[in-house]
C-alpha positions in Angstrom: -27.3 -171.1 9.0 -24.4 -172.7 7.1 -22.8 -171.2 4.1 -24.5 -173.6 1.6 -27.9 -172.7 3.0 -27.0 -169.0 2.8 -26.0 -169.3 -0.8 -29.2 -171.1 -1.7 -31.2 -168.3 -0.2 -29.2 -165.7 -2.1 -29.6 -167.6 -5.3 -33.4 -167.2 -5.2 -33.4 -163.5 -4.3 -34.8 -161.1 -5.2 -37.7 -162.8 -7.0 -37.9 -166.2 -5.3 -37.3 -165.4 -1.7 -40.9 -165.7 -0.6 -40.8 -169.4 -1.8 -37.6 -170.0 0.1 -39.0 -169.0 3.5 -42.8 -169.2 3.0 -43.3 -172.7 4.5 -41.6 -172.4 7.9 -42.0 -168.6 7.9 -45.8 -168.9 7.8 -45.8 -171.5 10.5 -43.5 -169.4 12.8 -45.6 -166.3 12.2 -48.8 -168.1 13.1 -47.3 -169.7 16.2 -46.1 -166.3 17.4 -49.5 -164.8 16.7 -51.2 -167.5 18.8 -48.7 -167.1 21.6 -49.4 -163.3 21.7 -53.2 -163.9 21.7 -52.7 -166.2 24.6 -50.9 -163.5 26.6 -53.5 -160.8 26.3 -54.9 -159.8 29.7 -58.7 -159.9 30.3 -58.9 -156.2 30.0 -57.4 -156.2 26.5 -53.8 -155.1 27.4 -50.5 -156.9 27.1 -48.1 -156.9 30.0 -44.5 -158.0 30.6 -43.3 -160.5 33.1 -39.7 -159.3 32.6 -39.8 -155.5 33.3 -41.7 -153.8 36.0 -42.0 -150.7 33.8 -43.9 -152.8 31.2 -46.5 -154.3 33.6 -49.2 -151.6 33.6 -50.1 -152.4 30.0 -49.5 -149.0 28.4 -45.9 -149.8 27.5 -46.6 -152.8 25.3 -50.2 -152.8 24.2 -49.8 -150.3 21.3 -46.8 -152.2 19.9 -48.5 -155.6 20.1 -51.7 -154.3 18.6 -49.7 -152.9 15.7 -48.1 -156.3 15.1 -51.5 -158.0 14.9 -53.3 -155.5 12.7 -54.8 -157.1 9.5 -54.7 -160.7 10.9 -58.3 -162.0 10.8 -57.9 -164.3 13.7 -56.7 -161.4 15.9 -59.6 -159.0 15.1 -61.4 -159.6 18.4 -58.1 -159.1 20.3 -57.4 -155.9 18.5 -60.8 -154.5 19.3 -60.3 -155.3 23.0 -56.9 -153.7 22.9 -58.2 -150.6 21.2 -61.0 -150.3 23.8 -58.4 -150.5 26.6 -56.2 -147.8 25.0 -59.2 -145.5 24.5 -60.0 -145.8 28.2 -56.4 -144.6 28.9 -56.9 -141.5 26.7 -54.2 -138.9 26.9 -52.5 -140.7 29.7 -51.4 -143.4 27.3 -48.8 -140.9 26.0 -47.3 -140.0 29.3 -44.5 -142.6 28.8 -43.0 -143.6 25.5 -44.9 -141.0 23.5 -43.0 -141.5 20.2 -43.4 -145.2 20.4 -47.1 -145.1 21.2 -48.0 -142.3 18.8 -46.3 -144.0 15.9 -47.9 -147.4 16.7 -51.4 -145.8 16.8 -50.9 -144.0 13.5 -49.6 -147.1 11.8 -52.6 -149.2 13.1 -55.5 -146.7 12.7 -56.0 -147.4 9.0 -56.9 -151.0 9.8 -58.4 -150.4 13.2 -61.0 -147.7 13.1 -61.6 -148.0 16.8 -58.3 -146.1 17.3 -59.5 -143.0 15.4 -60.2 -140.9 18.5 -56.6 -141.4 19.5 -55.1 -140.8 16.1 -55.3 -137.0 16.2 -53.8 -136.9 19.7 -50.9 -139.1 18.4 -50.3 -136.9 15.4 -50.2 -133.7 17.5 -47.9 -135.4 20.0 -45.4 -136.3 17.3 -45.5 -132.8 15.8 -44.9 -131.2 19.2 -42.0 -133.5 20.0 -40.1 -132.8 16.7 -37.0 -130.8 17.3 -37.4 -127.5 15.4 -33.7 -127.2 14.8 -32.7 -130.6 13.6 -36.0 -131.9 12.3 -35.4 -135.2 14.3 -37.0 -136.8 17.3 -35.7 -137.9 20.7 -37.4 -140.2 23.2 -38.1 -137.3 25.5 -41.6 -136.9 26.9 -41.4 -133.1 26.6 -41.0 -130.9 23.5 -37.5 -129.6 22.9 -36.8 -125.9 23.4 -36.6 -123.8 20.2 -33.4 -122.0 21.5 -30.6 -122.7 23.8 -28.7 -125.9 24.5 -30.6 -129.2 24.2 -30.4 -131.5 27.3 -28.9 -134.8 26.3 -32.1 -136.8 26.3 -33.8 -134.2 24.1 -31.2 -134.5 21.4 -32.6 -136.3 18.3 -31.6 -139.8 17.6 -32.1 -142.0 14.5 -34.3 -144.7 16.1 -36.8 -142.3 17.5 -36.8 -140.3 14.2 -37.4 -143.3 12.0 -40.3 -144.4 14.3 -41.9 -141.0 14.2 -41.6 -140.8 10.5 -43.2 -144.3 10.2 -46.3 -143.0 12.0 -46.7 -139.8 10.1 -46.2 -141.4 6.7 -48.7 -144.1 7.6 -51.5 -141.4 7.7 -50.3 -139.6 4.6 -48.7 -136.7 6.5 -45.2 -136.5 5.1 -44.4 -132.8 5.6 -42.8 -133.2 9.0 -41.1 -136.4 7.9 -39.4 -134.5 5.1 -38.0 -132.0 7.6 -36.3 -134.9 9.3 -34.3 -135.8 6.1 -31.3 -133.6 7.0 -31.0 -135.1 10.4 -31.2 -138.7 9.0 -28.4 -137.8 6.5 -26.2 -136.5 9.4 -26.4 -140.0 10.9 -25.0 -141.7 7.8 -21.3 -142.4 7.3 -21.1 -140.8 3.9 -19.7 -137.7 2.2 -17.1 -137.0 4.8 -14.5 -137.2 2.0 -12.5 -139.9 3.9 -12.8 -143.5 2.8 -12.0 -144.6 6.4 -15.5 -143.5 7.5 -17.6 -143.4 4.3 -19.0 -147.0 4.3 -22.6 -145.9 3.8 -23.9 -147.3 7.1 -25.5 -145.4 9.9 -25.0 -144.7 13.6 -27.6 -143.6 16.2 -26.8 -139.9 16.7 -24.0 -137.4 16.4 -22.0 -136.2 19.4 -22.9 -138.9 21.9 -20.5 -141.8 21.9 -22.4 -143.6 24.8 -25.5 -144.1 22.7 -23.7 -145.2 19.5 -23.6 -148.8 20.4 -21.0 -149.9 17.9 -18.5 -147.3 19.4 -16.1 -144.8 18.0 -14.4 -145.0 14.6 -11.9 -142.3 15.5 -11.8 -138.6 14.4 -11.8 -137.2 10.9 -9.2 -134.7 9.5 -11.1 -131.9 11.2 -11.0 -133.5 14.6 -14.7 -134.4 14.5 -15.7 -137.7 16.2 -16.9 -140.4 13.8 -18.8 -143.5 14.8 -18.9 -147.1 13.6 -21.9 -148.1 11.5 -24.1 -151.0 12.8 -26.9 -153.0 11.4 -29.9 -151.9 13.5 -29.0 -148.2 12.9 -28.4 -148.8 9.2 -31.8 -150.5 8.8 -33.4 -147.6 10.6 -31.5 -145.1 8.5 -32.3 -146.7 5.2 -36.0 -146.9 6.1 -36.0 -143.3 7.2 -34.3 -142.1 4.1 -36.9 -143.6 1.9 -39.8 -142.3 3.9 -38.4 -138.8 4.2 -38.3 -138.6 0.4 -34.8 -139.7 -0.6 -35.0 -141.3 -4.0 -34.6 -145.1 -4.1 -31.7 -144.8 -6.6 -29.8 -142.1 -4.7 -26.2 -142.7 -3.6 -27.3 -142.6 0.0 -30.0 -145.3 -0.4 -27.8 -147.5 -2.6 -24.8 -147.4 -0.3 -26.9 -148.1 2.8 -28.4 -151.1 1.1 -25.0 -152.2 0.0 -23.7 -152.0 3.6 -26.5 -154.2 4.8 -25.9 -156.7 2.0 -22.2 -156.9 3.0 -23.0 -157.4 6.7 -22.2 -160.8 8.1 -25.6 -161.9 9.3 -25.6 -164.7 11.8 -27.6 -165.8 14.8 -24.7 -164.7 17.0 -24.3 -161.3 15.3 -21.0 -159.5 14.7 -18.4 -158.0 16.9 -20.9 -155.2 17.4 -23.5 -157.6 18.8 -25.8 -157.6 20.6 -26.9 -154.2 19.3 -27.0 -155.5 15.8 -29.0 -158.7 16.3 -32.5 -157.5 16.9 -35.9 -158.4 15.7 -36.6 -154.7 15.1 -33.9 -154.8 12.4 -35.8 -157.6 10.6 -39.0 -155.6 10.7 -37.2 -152.6 9.2 -35.8 -154.7 6.4 -39.3 -155.9 5.6 -40.4 -152.3 5.1 -37.5 -151.6 2.8 -37.8 -154.8 0.7 -37.7 -152.8 -2.5 -34.0 -152.0 -2.0 -33.2 -155.0 0.3 -34.5 -157.9 -1.7 -31.2 -159.8 -1.2 -31.1 -159.3 2.5 -34.7 -159.9 3.6 -34.6 -163.8 3.1 -31.5 -164.1 5.1 -32.9 -162.0 8.0 -36.2 -163.9 7.8 -34.6 -167.3 7.9 -32.6 -166.3 10.9 -35.7 -165.0 12.6 -37.6 -168.3 11.9 -34.7 -170.3 13.3 -34.8 -168.3 16.5 -38.5 -169.1 17.2 -39.0 -171.1 20.5 -40.9 -174.4 20.8 -43.9 -172.5 22.3 -44.1 -170.1 19.4 -42.5 -167.1 21.2 -39.2 -165.3 20.7 -36.7 -164.0 23.1 -33.5 -162.2 22.3 -30.7 -161.9 24.9 -30.0 -158.4 23.7 -31.1 -156.4 26.7 -30.3 -153.1 25.1 -33.3 -153.5 22.8 -35.5 -155.0 25.6 -36.1 -157.9 23.3 -35.2 -160.2 26.2 -38.9 -159.6 27.1 -40.7 -162.3 25.1 -43.8 -160.1 24.5 -41.6 -157.4 22.8 -39.5 -159.9 20.8 -42.5 -161.9 19.6 -44.5 -158.9 18.6 -41.6 -157.6 16.6 -40.9 -161.1 15.0 -44.6 -161.5 14.0 -44.6 -158.0 12.5 -41.4 -158.8 10.6 -42.7 -162.1 9.2 -46.2 -160.7 8.5 
């Protein structure tokens, strides 16, 4: 997108952005939806041709189903997917339990066939919440109440935002509110040092390897600080709001300002590819009340990335969006 096009989009925000992207956005969304419908297996599941771990159906089906919920032309496909998921039962949560539990809880309101799985999903999320931090990791087992947490059981922002999405979708915000303090810890704010206080977010404290944008140095107390990046900031902003942070609080305002100041482009920034992900666009959709100036830009970039066959594919392997099923499901959800 050139500078003139960007300025035209910004000029119509926040009230006119739907008109700016509606034409091509609707076409891209519909093309992606049809592409996904054409990739559904006969048994109702979706499978990846890119990753062996995604070929049994359980890894991708809940996510794709969530992206299709509410689309009339996808009703039959959703029922088939739900029936397949019900056949898996508790085994569906053996891998990626936070991902699957959240997707089921977000979809159950519009897909009543999933109700037998919804209580399993809710209990799974509550069991996996860290009692000390209030956050979630991607671990398959519940974190211990005492003692040191193994690295993969330490809470991270992405898993926490995802779990909060699911619980809030079924009107169960109590556990989500317990996560607010962890979410705040992942924001570069209130350190008292302007070098770090930019309002953006990072993935988790005390683990430089999983903060994709890297280290920002150490503060005056010698504590490691991490660079903010877009996908984490989009997650963090969404999680703040869903955990009960007021929309006009300094934390929400500064996070939205960080995203507004980000240099969005198809190529991403110096922190790419971690920043350029379709998951980020979906997160901005869910925070449109405070991201009205950003959503049209992200949507336009998303539309421009749609392939000729109606699918999406992102080269950012960290997000597994180089799998077209993953990328297209996220893009369809973001443009929905």
